[in-house]
C-alpha positions as CSV (number, residue, x, y, z in Angstrom):
1,M,33.8,-24.6,-20.3
2,N,32.7,-23.8,-16.7
3,D,32.3,-26.8,-14.4
4,A,31.6,-24.9,-11.1
5,P,28.1,-24.9,-9.7
6,P,26.3,-21.6,-10.7
7,L,26.3,-20.0,-7.2
8,D,30.0,-20.9,-6.6
9,F,30.9,-19.5,-10.0
10,L,29.0,-16.2,-9.5
11,S,30.3,-15.8,-6.0
12,Q,33.9,-16.3,-7.2
13,R,33.5,-13.8,-10.0
14,D,31.8,-11.0,-8.2
15,F,32.2,-10.2,-4.4
16,K,29.2,-7.9,-4.3
17,L,27.0,-10.5,-5.9
18,A,28.4,-13.1,-3.5
19,N,27.2,-11.1,-0.6
20,L,23.7,-10.8,-2.2
21,I,23.6,-14.6,-2.8
22,Q,24.7,-15.3,0.8
23,T,22.0,-12.9,2.2
24,I,19.1,-14.3,0.0
25,G,20.1,-17.9,-0.1
26,K,19.4,-20.6,-2.7
27,Y,17.6,-19.4,-5.8
28,S,14.4,-20.9,-7.2
29,I,13.3,-20.0,-10.8
30,E,9.8,-21.3,-11.2
31,K,9.2,-22.3,-14.9
32,H,5.9,-21.9,-16.7
33,K,5.1,-25.2,-18.4
34,D,2.9,-24.2,-21.3
35,P,4.5,-21.8,-23.8
36,F,1.2,-20.4,-25.0
37,E,0.0,-19.8,-21.4
38,S,3.3,-18.1,-20.7
39,L,2.9,-15.6,-23.6
40,I,-0.8,-15.0,-22.9
41,K,0.0,-14.2,-19.2
42,S,2.9,-11.9,-20.3
43,I,0.5,-9.9,-22.5
44,I,-2.3,-9.7,-19.9
45,Y,0.0,-8.7,-17.1
46,Q,1.8,-5.9,-19.0
47,Q,1.7,-2.6,-17.2
48,L,-0.7,-3.8,-14.5
49,S,-0.3,-4.4,-10.8
50,G,-0.2,-8.0,-9.7
51,R,-3.7,-7.8,-8.1
52,S,-5.4,-6.3,-11.2
53,A,-3.6,-8.6,-13.6
54,N,-4.6,-11.7,-11.5
55,A,-8.2,-10.6,-11.5
56,I,-8.3,-10.1,-15.3
57,Y,-6.5,-13.4,-15.9
58,N,-8.9,-15.3,-13.6
59,R,-11.9,-13.8,-15.5
60,F,-10.2,-14.8,-18.7
61,L,-9.8,-18.4,-17.6
62,N,-13.4,-18.5,-16.1
63,H,-14.8,-17.6,-19.5
64,Y,-13.2,-20.8,-20.9
65,D,-14.4,-23.0,-17.9
66,N,-11.1,-22.5,-16.1
67,T,-9.0,-24.1,-18.8
68,L,-6.4,-22.5,-21.0
69,P,-8.2,-21.7,-24.4
70,T,-6.7,-22.8,-27.7
71,P,-5.6,-20.2,-30.2
72,K,-8.7,-20.9,-32.3
73,Q,-11.0,-20.3,-29.3
74,I,-9.4,-16.9,-28.7
75,I,-9.7,-16.0,-32.4
76,A,-13.4,-17.0,-32.2
77,T,-14.1,-15.0,-29.0
78,P,-15.7,-11.5,-29.9
79,S,-13.6,-8.6,-28.9
80,D,-16.5,-7.2,-27.0
81,T,-16.4,-10.2,-24.7
82,F,-12.8,-9.6,-23.9
83,R,-13.5,-6.0,-23.2
84,T,-16.7,-6.2,-21.2
85,K,-16.5,-9.6,-19.4
86,M,-12.8,-9.7,-18.8
87,G,-11.7,-6.1,-18.7
88,L,-9.0,-6.3,-21.3
89,S,-7.9,-3.2,-23.1
90,F,-8.4,-2.9,-26.9
91,K,-4.6,-3.1,-27.4
92,K,-4.3,-6.3,-25.4
93,I,-7.2,-7.9,-27.2
94,E,-5.4,-7.1,-30.5
95,Y,-2.2,-8.6,-29.1
96,L,-3.9,-11.8,-27.9
97,K,-5.6,-12.3,-31.3
98,D,-2.4,-11.6,-33.2
99,L,-0.5,-14.2,-31.2
100,S,-3.3,-16.7,-31.6
101,L,-3.6,-16.1,-35.4
102,R,0.2,-16.5,-35.9
103,I,0.1,-19.8,-34.0
104,S,-3.0,-21.0,-35.7
105,D,-1.6,-20.2,-39.2
106,G,1.7,-22.0,-38.4
107,E,3.6,-18.7,-38.6
108,L,4.8,-19.2,-35.1
109,N,5.6,-22.7,-33.9
110,L,6.1,-22.6,-30.1
111,I,7.4,-26.2,-30.1
112,L,10.3,-25.4,-32.3
113,L,11.4,-22.4,-30.2
114,S,13.2,-24.6,-27.7
115,S,15.7,-25.8,-30.4
116,M,16.6,-22.2,-31.3
117,T,19.3,-19.9,-29.9
118,D,18.2,-17.1,-27.5
119,E,18.5,-14.4,-30.1
120,E,16.6,-16.5,-32.7
121,I,13.8,-16.9,-30.2
122,I,13.7,-13.2,-29.5
123,E,13.6,-12.5,-33.2
124,E,10.6,-14.8,-33.7
125,L,8.6,-13.6,-30.7
126,V,9.0,-9.8,-31.3
127,K,7.2,-10.3,-34.6
128,V,4.0,-10.7,-32.5
129,R,2.2,-7.4,-31.7
130,G,2.6,-6.5,-28.0
131,I,5.7,-8.7,-27.5
132,G,8.9,-6.8,-27.2
133,R,12.4,-7.9,-26.3
134,W,11.7,-7.8,-22.5
135,T,8.7,-10.1,-22.8
136,A,10.8,-12.5,-25.0
137,E,13.6,-12.4,-22.4
138,M,11.1,-13.4,-19.7
139,F,9.9,-16.2,-21.9
140,L,13.5,-17.4,-22.2
141,I,14.1,-17.3,-18.4
142,F,10.8,-18.4,-17.0
143,H,9.5,-20.9,-19.7
144,L,12.6,-22.3,-21.4
145,G,14.9,-22.0,-18.3
146,R,17.7,-20.4,-20.3
147,E,20.5,-19.6,-17.8
148,D,22.4,-16.8,-19.6
149,V,19.8,-14.0,-20.2
150,M,20.4,-10.5,-19.0
151,P,17.4,-8.2,-19.5
152,V,19.3,-4.9,-19.6
153,G,16.1,-2.9,-20.2
154,D,14.3,-4.1,-17.1
155,L,13.8,-1.2,-14.6
156,G,14.1,-3.5,-11.6
157,I,17.5,-4.8,-12.8
158,R,18.7,-1.3,-13.4
159,K,17.6,-0.2,-9.9
160,A,19.2,-3.2,-8.2
161,V,22.5,-2.8,-10.1
162,Q,22.5,0.9,-9.1
163,S,22.0,0.0,-5.4
164,L,24.4,-3.0,-5.4
165,Y,27.3,-1.0,-6.9
166,G,26.5,2.4,-5.3
167,L,26.1,4.1,-8.7
168,P,25.1,7.8,-8.7
169,Q,22.4,7.2,-11.3
170,L,20.6,4.3,-13.1
171,P,23.1,2.4,-15.2
172,S,22.7,2.3,-19.0
173,S,22.2,-0.9,-20.9
174,A,25.9,-0.8,-21.9
175,Q,27.0,-0.5,-18.3
176,I,24.8,-3.4,-17.2
177,L,26.3,-5.5,-20.1
178,E,29.8,-4.6,-19.0
179,I,29.1,-5.4,-15.3
180,S,27.3,-8.6,-16.1
181,S,29.9,-9.9,-18.5
182,S,31.7,-11.7,-15.7
183,W,28.5,-13.5,-14.8
184,K,28.3,-15.5,-18.0
185,P,27.0,-18.2,-18.5
186,Y,24.7,-17.6,-15.5
187,R,23.3,-14.2,-16.0
188,S,19.6,-15.3,-15.6
189,I,20.5,-16.6,-12.1
190,A,22.2,-13.3,-11.3
191,A,19.2,-11.4,-12.6
192,W,17.0,-13.4,-10.3
193,Y,19.1,-12.3,-7.3
194,L,19.0,-8.7,-8.5
195,W,15.1,-8.8,-8.7
196,K,15.0,-10.5,-5.3
197,S,17.3,-7.9,-3.7
198,L,15.0,-5.0,-4.4
199,S,13.1,-5.4,-1.1
200,N,16.4,-5.4,0.7
201,F,17.4,-1.9,-0.4
202,D,15.9,1.1,1.4
203,S,16.5,3.2,-1.8
204,I,14.1,1.1,-3.9
205,G,10.5,2.1,-3.9
C-alpha cells in the first residue's frame, strides 16, 4: 500500500512528470456533484467547442426554468423542442432520452454506481446510447473522484505524452498503459497534469 502523498509519489516515480508537476503546481480536480447532470453535460458537450456547448446547455436549462430536469421531464419533452429551441442534434436527443429512460425504468441506478469498481461502472454506462468508454472515464474522474483512471484513448493525453517524452509519433494505447503503469494508483492525477500541460507545449495546437 502506498502511503506517500500523490504528488510526492508521482514525482518519485517519474522525473519527467515531476518537472511537469513543479511547473504547473498543485492540482485541482473539480468534481460534478450530480451524477445525472454530469452525464447530461457529457452528452451535450460531445464534439462541440466549449462556447457552442455552453450556449446549448444554457438553453437546455432555461427551458426547465434554470433547474436540472428529471429523467421523466426529459422523456416528456418533444424531440422538436430539443431540436428547435435548444439546438440539439437528433443523435444527442436520442442519447438524452435513452439515458433518461434507463434511469426512469430502474435499468441504470446512478446511486449504486459509487459502490462499484471502475470497470463495473464503465460496463454499466456504455450500455447507454452515446456514452462510450471515454465518457465513462470522465464520469469516474470528475464525478466520482476516482484517482486511478487513465483515459488512453483521449487525444489530449496522447499529445501530451508524445510531447513530454519526445516521442516521434502519437503513442498507442498500449504505450500509454506501459508509461503510466508506474503512476498507479494516481493515474487520474497524472492525467490532469497531462491535460493541463497542453498549453505549455509549442507543438500542441
